[in-house]
matplotlib code that plots the C-alpha trace (Angstrom):
import matplotlib.pyplot as plt

x = [-26.6, -25.3, -27.1, -25.1, -21.9, -22.6, -23.4, -20.2, -18.2, -19.7, -18.9, -15.2, -15.1, -16.5, -13.8, -11.1, -12.6, -12.5, -8.9, -8.0, -9.5, -8.1, -4.6, -4.4, -5.3, -3.1, -0.1, -0.3, 0.2, 2.6, 5.5, 5.9, 2.1, 1.2, -1.3, -3.8, -4.9, -8.0, -6.3, -5.5, -9.1, -10.4, -8.4, -10.5, -13.4, -11.6, -12.7, -16.4, -17.4, -15.4, -17.2, -20.5, -19.0, -18.3, -20.8, -20.2, -16.5, -17.5, -16.6, -18.9, -20.5, -19.2, -22.0, -23.0, -25.9, -25.0, -21.5, -21.1, -19.4, -17.0, -15.6, -16.0, -14.8, -13.5, -11.1, -9.6, -9.2, -7.5, -5.2, -4.1, -3.6, -1.4, 0.9, 1.0, 2.1, 4.9, 6.0, 6.0, 8.1, 10.7, 10.8, 10.1, 11.0, 14.1, 15.4, 14.3, 14.0, 15.0, 12.1, 11.3, 12.3, 9.9, 7.1, 8.6, 7.4, 5.0, 3.1, 0.8, -0.9, -4.1, -7.0, -5.9, -4.1, -7.5, -8.8, -5.5, -4.9, -8.5, -8.4, -4.9, -6.1, -9.0, -6.8, -4.3, -7.0, -8.7, -5.5, -3.9, -6.9, -10.3, -9.4, -7.0, -9.0, -12.3, -11.1, -9.4, -11.9, -14.8, -13.2, -12.7, -16.4, -17.5, -15.3, -17.1, -13.9, -14.3, -14.3, -10.8, -9.5, -11.1, -9.6, -6.1, -6.5, -7.5, -4.5, -2.2, -3.6, -3.4, 0.3, 1.0, -1.0, 0.7, 4.1, 3.5, 3.7, 6.8, 8.6, 7.7, 8.9, 12.3, 15.0, 18.5, 19.2, 20.1, 19.3, 17.1, 15.1, 14.6, 13.6, 11.1, 9.6, 9.2, 7.8, 5.3, 4.3, 3.7, 1.9, -0.5, -1.3, -1.9, -4.2, -6.1, -6.7, -8.0, -10.3, -11.5, -12.5, -14.2, -15.9, -15.6, -13.6, -14.6, -12.7, -9.5, -10.0, -10.5, -7.3, -5.4, -7.4, -6.4, -2.7, -3.0, -4.9, -1.9, 1.0, 0.0, -2.8, -2.3, 1.5, 1.2, -0.9, 1.7, 4.6, 2.7, 1.1, 3.6, 7.1, 7.0, 5.0, 7.6, 10.4, 8.6]
y = [-30.9, -31.8, -28.7, -26.5, -28.3, -27.7, -24.0, -23.6, -25.4, -23.2, -20.0, -21.1, -21.9, -18.4, -16.8, -18.8, -17.8, -14.1, -14.6, -16.1, -13.0, -10.5, -12.0, -12.0, -8.4, -7.4, -9.1, -6.7, -3.8, -5.1, -7.6, -10.7, -11.4, -15.0, -15.8, -18.7, -20.1, -21.9, -25.3, -24.7, -23.6, -26.8, -29.0, -27.7, -29.6, -32.9, -32.5, -32.1, -35.9, -36.4, -33.4, -35.3, -38.5, -37.4, -39.4, -42.6, -42.2, -41.8, -38.1, -35.1, -33.2, -29.8, -28.1, -31.1, -30.2, -30.5, -29.3, -25.7, -23.0, -22.6, -26.1, -25.7, -22.2, -20.3, -22.8, -23.8, -20.2, -19.3, -22.3, -21.3, -17.7, -18.9, -20.8, -17.7, -15.6, -18.0, -17.8, -14.0, -14.0, -16.4, -15.5, -11.8, -10.4, -12.7, -13.6, -10.5, -7.6, -5.0, -3.6, -5.2, -3.1, -5.0, -7.5, -10.9, -13.9, -15.1, -11.8, -10.3, -6.9, -6.3, -7.0, -9.5, -11.4, -12.2, -14.1, -15.7, -17.1, -18.2, -20.1, -21.4, -22.6, -24.4, -26.0, -27.2, -28.7, -30.5, -32.4, -32.7, -33.8, -33.9, -36.4, -38.8, -39.0, -39.4, -41.9, -44.3, -44.0, -44.4, -47.6, -48.9, -48.3, -50.0, -53.0, -53.1, -52.5, -52.5, -49.4, -50.2, -50.6, -47.4, -45.6, -46.9, -45.9, -42.4, -41.8, -43.2, -40.8, -38.0, -38.6, -39.1, -36.1, -33.9, -34.9, -33.8, -30.0, -29.8, -32.3, -30.4, -27.1, -28.3, -26.0, -24.8, -22.9, -23.0, -26.3, -24.7, -23.0, -26.2, -28.0, -25.3, -25.2, -29.0, -29.4, -26.5, -27.5, -31.1, -29.9, -27.6, -30.2, -32.9, -30.5, -30.0, -33.7, -33.8, -30.8, -32.5, -35.6, -33.6, -30.9, -31.7, -30.3, -26.7, -26.9, -28.0, -25.2, -22.5, -23.6, -22.8, -19.6, -18.5, -19.0, -17.4, -14.5, -13.2, -14.7, -13.9, -11.3, -9.0, -9.2, -8.3, -5.3, -4.1, -4.5, -2.9, 0.0, 0.7, -0.5, 0.1, 3.3, 4.7, 3.9, 5.6]
z = [3.2, -0.2, -1.6, 0.8, -0.2, -3.8, -3.2, -1.3, -4.0, -6.6, -4.7, -4.3, -8.0, -8.8, -6.6, -8.5, -11.8, -10.9, -9.7, -13.1, -15.0, -12.6, -12.6, -16.3, -16.4, -13.6, -15.1, -18.1, -15.6, -13.0, -12.8, -10.6, -10.6, -9.8, -12.4, -12.5, -15.8, -16.8, -16.8, -13.1, -12.5, -14.2, -11.8, -9.0, -10.4, -9.5, -6.0, -6.6, -6.6, -3.4, -1.7, -2.1, -0.6, 2.9, 4.7, 2.7, 3.8, 7.4, 7.5, 8.4, 5.6, 4.9, 6.8, 9.0, 11.3, 15.0, 14.5, 15.9, 13.9, 16.8, 16.0, 12.2, 11.7, 14.7, 16.4, 13.0, 11.9, 15.2, 14.9, 11.4, 12.6, 15.5, 13.1, 10.9, 13.8, 14.6, 10.9, 10.9, 14.0, 12.6, 8.9, 9.1, 12.6, 13.1, 9.6, 7.6, 10.0, 7.3, 5.3, 1.9, -1.1, -3.4, -2.9, -2.1, -4.1, -1.4, -1.4, -4.0, -4.4, -2.5, -3.1, -5.7, -3.0, -1.3, -4.3, -5.1, -1.6, -1.0, -4.3, -3.4, 0.0, -1.7, -4.3, -1.6, 0.5, -2.4, -3.3, 0.2, 2.1, 0.4, -2.4, -0.5, 2.8, 1.0, -1.5, 0.9, 3.7, 1.3, -0.1, 3.4, 4.2, 0.9, 1.9, 5.2, 7.2, 10.9, 13.0, 14.2, 10.7, 9.6, 12.6, 11.8, 8.1, 9.2, 11.4, 8.8, 6.3, 8.8, 9.2, 5.5, 4.3, 7.0, 5.7, 2.1, 2.5, 4.7, 2.5, -0.7, 0.8, 2.1, 1.1, 2.0, 5.1, 8.8, 10.5, 13.1, 10.4, 8.5, 11.7, 12.6, 9.1, 9.0, 12.5, 12.3, 8.7, 9.9, 13.0, 11.2, 8.5, 11.1, 13.0, 9.8, 9.4, 13.1, 12.5, 9.3, 11.2, 13.9, 11.9, 8.2, 5.3, 6.0, 9.3, 7.4, 4.8, 7.5, 9.2, 6.1, 5.5, 9.0, 8.1, 4.7, 6.1, 8.1, 6.3, 2.7, 2.8, 5.9, 5.7, 2.0, 2.8, 5.4, 2.9, 0.0, 1.8, 4.6, 3.8, 0.1, 0.4, 2.8, 0.4, -2.4]

ax = plt.figure().add_subplot(projection="3d")
ax.plot(x, y, z, "-o")
ax.set_aspect("equal")
plt.show()
């Protein structure tokens, strides 16, 4: 199981490395390109020891036998996609119905966007969930905490980690938009923690990939090749 985890981690590191090189080259040709550097890539290595400590923490391994891919991949992917659909309705259909005249900051040219947002999702999940959940729960297991204490710690971590992203993304705007962004941001992150417990880290990652697939990648393709192409 650890072998499969290492292979998966290596593949994601490779995608991120390709993204660093591609982004630096693309930035010489186009403006407003979000570029990763090698320092950002190196930070991804911080999660590697924690990826190998899932069972000592009481969590499923990344590719735990006995857990179906429906639970590990399909359901999380669809959940992330559902949250992305809601975001498109609110932030694009309702708040920005007019066509974009240039690529907005949260979108990037395709196919560079695929590598960027896959790598971005991996980075977020390392620091939002993989490290904090594994670290605290592993310490609890080492301290021979009771199942009840471990359970309390997990749900506390689920709430705290779910609060991080919506709090970091608070901005000015209409009250209903701020409430929507906070509630849905918390809800998706909380669901990711639940999926993590049930099916492992990959379930949490696929939830975010489902969201990014529509919100960042497919929407970016639409804006770049339909809206902007029409304007030109």
